[in-house]
N, C-alpha and C positions, 0 to 999 in steps of 0.2 A: 505494500500500499504506499502510495506516495502522496506526500502532504505538502501543500504549497501553504507557505508562512512569512511573515515578514521577516526581513533581513536583521539580524543582531547581531552584537558586536562579537559573539562568539562563533560566528560564521567567517570570519574575515580570513583568517588563514586558509580555510578549504575553498573559499571563494577565488581568492586569489590564484592557489594553486590550480584550480579549475580553468580560471582564465588563462594563465600561462601554459597549460596544457592544450587547451582550444585554439588559442590565436598567437602562441609564440611569447619569448619574454620580451620580442620588441614591441609588442602590442601598444605601449605607452608611446610609441611615435606616431601612431595614426592620426589623423585631422580631428575624428571627434573626441579623440583624448584632450584637446586643446578646450573643448567645451565641457569637459569633465574634471578637470585637474584640480584638486585642492578645493573641492566643492562636496556638498553632500547631496544625494539624490532625493528628488521629490517622492519617488516609490523605489523601493526595495524588496523583491520577494527571493525566496529560495525554495528550491525542491528539495526535500528530504525524504529518504528512504525509511523502511521499517525498524532500521537500527539508528535512526537520526543523523546518517551519514549525508553530507551535502551533495545532491547530484544534478543540480540545476540553479541557473540564477538569471536574473533579468534585472534591469534597473532603468529608470527614467529620468531625465534631467530637465528643468526648466531654461527654454532660450528663448531670446527674443530677437527681432528683426530690427531694421534701422528705425521705424518708427515705433517701437517698442509693442508690437502684437508678439503675443506668447504663443509658445508651442513646447510640446516634450520632444526630447532628442531619447530616444530608444536605444540602450545598448549599455553595454554588450549582454547577449543572449547567448548563454552556454549550457549544454548537458554533457554529462559524463559519456563518455564513449560506451562504458558498460551498460548503459541503459538506454542508448539511442533505439528509435524505433518503438518505444513504449508510449508516444504523444507526449511528453513531459514538456518539451518545448511549445507545444501547442497549448498544454494546460497553462504554463506560465505566461504565454502572450496573452491568452484570452484572460487571464485574471488580472494581469496588468493593464490592458485596455479597458475590461470593465470597471477597475477602480478608477481610471482615467476619466472616463465618461461620466461615472457617477458623481465625482466631484467637478464636472462641469468643464473640464479641460477642453480645447477646441479643436486642437489638432496633433498629430505624432509625426516626427520624421526620423528617418534612419538612414544609414547607408549599408544596403544587403543585397541580397540576391532575390529579385522579383520573383522567381519560380518559386520560392520559399515564403515569401511575406505576401504574396497575392491572397493567398487564402484567407488572411484577416481583413482584406480589403485595401492593402497598400497598393499604390500605383505609381509609375514614373511618368514624368512629364508634367505634372503639375506645379513643380518646384522650379521652372524656367528663371523666374524672378528673384530667386532666393540662392545663396551659395553658403559654402562652409569656410572657415578661417584657415585655408591651407588647400593643397591639392587633394582631390577625390575625383572619382570616377562618376560623371553626370548620370548615367544610365543607372546606377546603383543607388542614387539619392532618390529616397521613397517617401511618399506621404500617404497620410490617412485623415480624412476628415472625420472628427468625432461630432462637429458641428458644421453644419452646410457651409461650403465657400471657404474655410479657414486656410486651408494649404493653399489656393491659387491666389490667396491675399498677402503670404509673405512675400516682403521685398528685401532684397540686399543681404549683406553678410551677416548670419546668425551670429548672436553673441551669447556668452553666459549671463544668465540673469542671476545676481546675488540673492535675492530672497527667496529660497527653495522652499518656503513654506506651503504646504499643500492646502490651501484655501480654494472657495468657491470663488471662480471668478465673477464679475458683476455681471455678464452677459449671459451668465449660465443657464438662465429660463428658456433658452432657444431651442430645447430639446435635445438632449444628449442620445447619441445613437447607443442602441444595445447590443453588447457582443456577449451575451448570456452563453455560457457553453451548451452545447448540444451533443446529445449521443454520445 
């Protein structure tokens, strides 16, 4: 039985080891790391197996565009190689997106493979007016609207937003999309 729980301090070492195994020790050189470095995530979840071993992780970070429109940056998402195929990544993604939608966040961006993230509603080509602070593969820059029109409204280079307190945005009454787990 896999449990999805909020990340706690005791998960730090196991999470870092999983991320090193999944992405290599040079993972800190990636462009998205510039938006995460030295900050706390808005959301952080881990998957624990029946012996409370950490087998998956996902985090979301608050970022903003040139005029202060907020979005969440998802990543990294990682699942231990010995439990791949059990849909743990799917469960972590759906849990994180449900929480983001429930708290009224308008959009989520990430750099990843469309073939994987399309199942959660992510698409490419809607972020043509937004950029990241460093080199990235444009076709892997994906977005998801939790509130209609938020992704295409993002403009300019995304920057870290220092206030990472997960609060309800002022326009949250616009109707958050439902990402409830199915089957």
